N, C-alpha and C positions, 0 to 999 in steps of 0.2 A: 504440513508434513504428517503422514499417517503412522509411520513407524515410530516406536518409542524412542524418545530422545534420552541423552545421557548427561549426567553431572560431570563437569570437567573443570580443571584449574589451569590457569595460564599466568604468565608474568611478562610484563612489558619490559622493554630495554631500560625504561626509567624506574623500574622497581615497583610499579603498581601491580597489585594482585587482582586477578580477574577470576571470578567464579561463574561458570555457566550453569544456570539452574533450569532444568526442564519442567514445564508445566503442561498438563493436558488441558488445553484451552477449551476444547469441546471433545466429545467422545471420539477417540481414535485420531484426534488432530492435536499435535504437539507444537509447542512454541518454546522459545528460549527467552529468559530474562537474565540480566547480568548484574552481579554484585561487584563493584569496583572499589578497592581500597587503595588510597594513595595519600600520604601525609595525613592531614586531619579529615580528609574526605572519605565518607562511606556512602557511596552512591549506588542506587538501584536504577538500572536502565530498563524501562518497561515493567509491567506488573502482571502480565497474564490477563485472562478474560474476566475474572471475578466469579466464575462458577464455583460451587463448593469444592469441586475436585481441584480446579486450578489454584484456588486460594490455599488449600491444604498442601499442594505441591510446593507453592511458593514459601510458605512458612517452614516446611520441612527442609527446603534448600537453604534458607537462611540459617536454620538451626545447624545444618551440616557445616555451614561456613562459620558457625559460632558467632553469629550476629543476630541480635534481637531487632524486631522492627523499630523499637524505641531508640536503637543505636544508629539508625540511618540519619545522615545529614541532609541528603538530597534525593529526590526522585526525578529523573529526567525521562521524558517520553520521546521516543523516536517518531511516533505518529499516532493519530487518534482513530485507530481501528480497534474494534472491541477486544480482539485477542491480544492487544498490546497495552491498552489503557484501562480496560474494564475492571481490573483488580484494584484500582485506586479506591473504589467505594468501600471495600472491606478492609483495605490496608490503612486508609486514612485515620480511622479512630485509634490505631495502634502505634502511631508514630507522629512526631512533630517535624519530620523531614520537610524541607522546602521543596515544593512541586514546581517544575518548569516544563513548558512546552512551547512550540512555535505559536506566534500570534494567530495564524490562520487556523489553528486547531483549538484555540481558546474557547470558542463558543461550544464546541462539541464536548469538551471536558468539563467546563465550569458552568455551562447553562444547557445541559444536555436535553432536558425535556422540551424546552422551547425550540432549540435548534432542530431537534429531530421532528417536531411537528412541522416546521418549515420545510426541511429537506424531504420529509415524507410526502408532502404535496407535490414537490418537483418529481420525485420518483414515480408517484402515481400517474402524473401527467406523461412522463416519459414512457412508462409501461403501456399506457393506453395508445401511444403513438407507434409502438413497436409492431402491433398486429397480434399480440398474444390474445388468446381466448380469455373471456372475462373471468372464468373460474381459475385459470392458470395465473392470471394477473393478481387475483386476490390472494392466492397461495404465496406468490412471491412477496407481496406486501406484508403478509403476516410474518414471513421470515425476517423481513427488514425490521419489523416492530419488536421482535423478541428482545433486542438489546435493552429496551426500556425496563424489562423485567429483572435484569441483573445489574443495572448500573443506575446510580443516582448522582446528580451533579456534585462535584468536589471542587472547592475553591483552588485556584492556581495562584501561587505566590509570585511568579515572575514569568515573563516570556523571554525567550532567548534573545529577541531584539533588544529588550530592556537591559540585557547584560552585555550588549554590543557583541553578541555571538561568541562570547567566551566567558568562562567562569573558572578562576584558578587555573589548573592545568588542562581543563576541558575546552575544546573548540567545537563550534557548531557550524554546519553548512546546510542551508535550506535547499531541499531537493524535491520540489513538487512534482506531481504526476501520479504516483501511486496513491497519494493522499495530499490534500492541499498544504498541510503543515509538516510534511515529512522532513526530517533532518538526519544527517549523519553526525556522529560525535567522534572527534579525534582525541586520542590521549597517547602521548609518546609516539610509539611506532605502530599503534593499532587503531582501527576505525570500527565503530559500531554502526552498521549501515542499515539496521531495521530490515525492511522488505524491499529495498531498492534492487538487490540482486539475490536471487534464490536459485540454487542449482536445479535444473530440470524443468522449471516452469517460468512463465512470464508473469510477473506480479500483476495484481488486479488493476484495471483502469476503468474509468467511467466517463461518460460525455461531460464536457465542460459545462453545459447548461444545467446539469444536475449539481455537480460539484466544481466550481471554478478552481483552476489550478490542478485539475485531475486528468487532463487529457493526454493523448499520446504525444503531442508536440512537447508539452512540458516534461514528460517522462524521458523522452529521448535527449532533450537538452540537459536534464539532470544526470543522465548516465555520463555524458561528456564532462560535466563539472566534477562528478565524483571521481572519474578516472584521473583527471588532472590534479585534483585536490589530494587524492590518496596516493600519488606517485611514490612517496617516501615510506608508505606504510608497509609493514611486513605481513600483516594479515587483517582480514575483515570478518568481524563477527556479525552474522545476520540473525534474523528472528526465527528461523525454522530449520536450518540444517547445518551441515558441516562448515568449519572455518574455510574461508576462501583465501587462497594464497596467490592466485594468478587472476587479478581483477580484470585486466584487458581481455583475457580469454573468456571469462565469464560474461563480460559485457558483449563480446562478439557472439557468444552462444545465445544470449538473450535477444539480441537484434535478429539473429537468424530465425529464432523461434517466432518472433513477431512477424517477420517476412513470410514465414511458412503459413501462419494462420491467415494473414491478410491476402496471400496468394490464393488460398481457398475461397476467400470472400470474392476476390476479383474474378475468379473462374466462374463462380455461381452467378455473378451479376451480369452475365451476358443476357439474362432475362430480367425484367423488372421484379424486384423482390422487396418485401418489407424487412425491417430489422430482424424480426422473429424468424423469418425464412432464411435470411443470411446466417443467423445464429445456428440454425439446424444444419445448414450446409457446412459450416466450419467446425462445430462441436458435436454434431449428432444430437440425439435425444438426451436431454438432461432433466433432472428433477431436484426438488428441494432447494437447499442453499446454493448448490452448484448452478442451478438454473438462473437464479438471480445474478450470480457472478458472471456467467457467460453472456447473458443478455446485456448487461451493462458494458462488459468489455467489447462486445460486438458493436454496441452503440458508439463507443469511443473510436473503433476502427472506421465505421461508416462516417462518422463526423469528420475524421481526418481526411478521408477520401473526398468527401463532398466539399469541404472547405478549400481543398486544393484543386478543384475543378476536374477531378478524374471520374466522378460519377455525377449524374443529374437525377432530379425528381421527375418522374414521367407522368404523374397524375396530379398536377397542381389544382385542378378543379375539385377533385375529391378531398385534397388536403384543406382547401378553403371551407369545406363542409364538415371538417373535423375527422376525416378518415385518415388512416395511417398512410404515410408517404411510401411510395415504391421507388426504389433506386435502380439505376442501370448504368453500367460503365459506358464512357464515351468512346473509348478506343478499343482495339483488339487486345486480347489477353497479354500477348508478348510485350506490346508497347506500354501497357499500363503497369505491368510488373517491373519492367525496366525503369520506368519513371519512379515507381515506388521505391525500388532499391536505391536509386540515386538520392532521393530525398532522405531516406532513413540513414544511409551511410554518410551523408554529407556532414553529419555531426563529427565524424572522425576528422574531417579536414578542418573544421572549426577548432577542434581540440589541438591540432598541430600548431595552430597559429597563436595559441594563448601564451 
């Protein structure tokens, strides 16, 4: 979210007080963290990015809520993306709060350096197979590596699984797709949904072979689970913009946005294209961090289409020699998009049978 976010206060039907604290995670990119007070619990949900500005915003927001970091009882992470968990490194020395995350994000949070060395090799391999120019690929890798400069590993006290997906009045639901260990957190009649649904954009996705549990199939299934699990919720607090009060409408808008992007990819794939070429067809020319995000998301779209037999690799001989794969759709555009719509919207029918 590029526009400046705002501090706000809410109260749940069960009497919990919620403070929404804006932090400038990166220049002109704002995120929300949430301070929740109920009974003996003083819980911080997410921590911002850990940049100097983000950390100052976080401390200022806590001060505005009249809570010192030392007064926190718990820190719960919705997911291990740097704009949501990076603030732990600076916050940890100031508090004795118990830190919790999903087990699939444990390595990222608690063993960050080793995990990112491992993931970095996968991303390097992926980028080499997209067809990006060497110089562009190195720029994208350098952007990926920047998180090592602002975050150092912080021990995790518990995973949500070890708590049987609930702790006191808080309940957790695993929602992979945007991030392997993404969760929603339910308290009384509200849900903290992280980046699962964000107005106006489709949350970031990446191919499963870079990050297991991060593909489009997992994300679509998680949307269905969230809609069912959150039926009784009055509002949904997300990580970057306004409170969501009509979740089904937002989920429908998100699916339509995915279909719109993937339809552009299908249109372009009447000719054999690399992932980088598909990315340009869908998103145009991009640069910087946006380029890394769009090439990973395009990789997730191509992976989904390929695994479901809607596109094929046209140059297997070149691929055997280490060259980027070129993909082409098997059917005409109308048939492919119709099949794609049916597959994406089928999660609606699954939800009705729950």
